Steps between C-alpha positions, in 0.01 A plus 500: 500500500640841413624675813318820416167337450239606765313212657126519519353460846220253492234537767393153609365423842468118485729237363194320357452794261840411356399137462627353825291209630503172696737317251775750585414547864542131575864529385581724793591362838272615780783712638552671167143613434523817710871561449599471133441766238312353198516658162402417143727555200329750269773542240861394425774739371846346430536312823310745713138440590213737567305362798173597666422436868176488685592812692434699181863562409696424186875489443789316357640167617790270416573140572705414802839354396422165666164480336648587161733206521210270606285602209762462230371157416130545568466841338456847631167656614272661248221751489212385712721309752442547872818563699618571850715819520730619767322833551198672363562644150519870478564751217871573460618193693583142401387221726620136488298200393568224754260229380272419208167329584393189300292599200137402465506523118779589250475580131823409320638476151807354348794742491650599171823357365681227677372586844317199646350655811130597465444880516249626753250728338252546795473351848199453727251594233129390532382575144690539179350672194659394167463813293480482122425782261230465237726638234802331342583372855205261494624137530297224658803261510693769703208525742511123555874526581439775758214312662716186537746704709222661700347163595855374582554800733209408726309825427162523335508596123286742299544661158455860396450570127597867488485759221143394394475839327763374246324179412242448218367191676547504883217257552654250260836527678327448835329180377829371365681558836213356704506185298875452563488613870210299635404609850728805505332839529558728196449871507486736195626852564608822341722652768547813285126561505449356852261237364466166680718622787236478771451122428875445550515727814214298653729194509765674716396474863651673808834343586519308172809518284450498126758489222484605140718300252520516127718595203635847444241738366194319628393806696578382853616841627191668350291236686680577828425875453128420427478286812677770706286779361808708429794522263770355716669254265670621185341376181655468156401642166344268246729406212350579161676202337302236691257687724666363814595687812861551585661329801499740801502316831858414581470336845237326714311728726237440765239770533209551745155539339250746635227300679742210588708248323850501357599501132830366362598649164770305314717587201386356165643153427631430151504133598365283787703182518350212686712350784285190544180338381297606803182677398475339163244262623275779621521681167461199278263302723277385218803326335579322821139388524513368147825316567323271756325346208823402315566131451852528648563669834831643375354631176691802372218599261708487195457185286376247753191292402191553710606849605185684618680839475583456128147379433367820661727699267373313197135551596551866561430471869855614592691784326817360341688820572411475873639146514816604323545790738473266796771283344723805447459614864574152628815481286611841623437419867692172470796668331513755778485232765781303334709810478438578867580132598822518309591822670432349845708190400796714405467701819503180705803363304689822584417480860598124527818584298594766748431264792703225342799733450469615865490137626801415280693792637410407856616140451823620339562737794430228757721249312799740509449624853777377740375252766 
């Protein structure tokens, strides 16, 4: 966080308004409940965190050196995490994070490049809206991908089809998404015109944490402003070349909504890599149901005789593109898991190699030591 940036003082009188509840309280020892200072991470800025406490104060915090070493393997805290800090945060001062409480939910994605550790997008979120624009951004397959990660996170999923004012057939797009996202609430909005916003706002209850995820230019920041009732988040201009908004949000930020609830705005994601196959069953439930009718229990739904899934494709009951997308996501998740397993194997080999060298040196020293 830039040193010259003024911290906003957030007036909160109860921890429950920040999302604190029994799940987190039971992690505290009886002696801690009246002694420790609890805070929630509202933003992260290059190793420093913006934290909010129940006393109504906001300030910066850094990880204690000991804790930083402990978290090297498990991963550092992210926006939405609950932490115990050494002293109440205050503007102009940096407190120390001494402990991170276990998460109730966590939305992750595969990190870019060769990094094998999953990247935390949002922690302790109750509801995640997958936002898709009804312009050139509209892509049902991408929505399926986002919903898989939401289901895997433990949060409840919902879909927002934004920019309805730019679509010639918003009702048709809604029907297409509802058919692919059975049982998931779908909302059509035009954040720029404040249309459909009240239906979304009604889903955000007091003390609930909600996240907006989606690709760049889907209109998430405009949605945040519409829900806040003020222009707090910067929004980008629409490109004439493709009608899409420009990427504006550069970091994850937790904001308090008037009337209760917290909203987490996230930067647009060019890609959302799967780190496992969790959540796929919830998104593609009808395919799993069809698979129970296959002749072979290990049917891969490719060329096997008696495959109920392929029969459903041939009859038109199942969309062939949907089946192929499931296969693609399964391959992607498996490839990531194999890469992660290989990384862990190499790490273990390095550790065992170091131990072996130390044992050999110890034996050599003992063998040459005078009796």
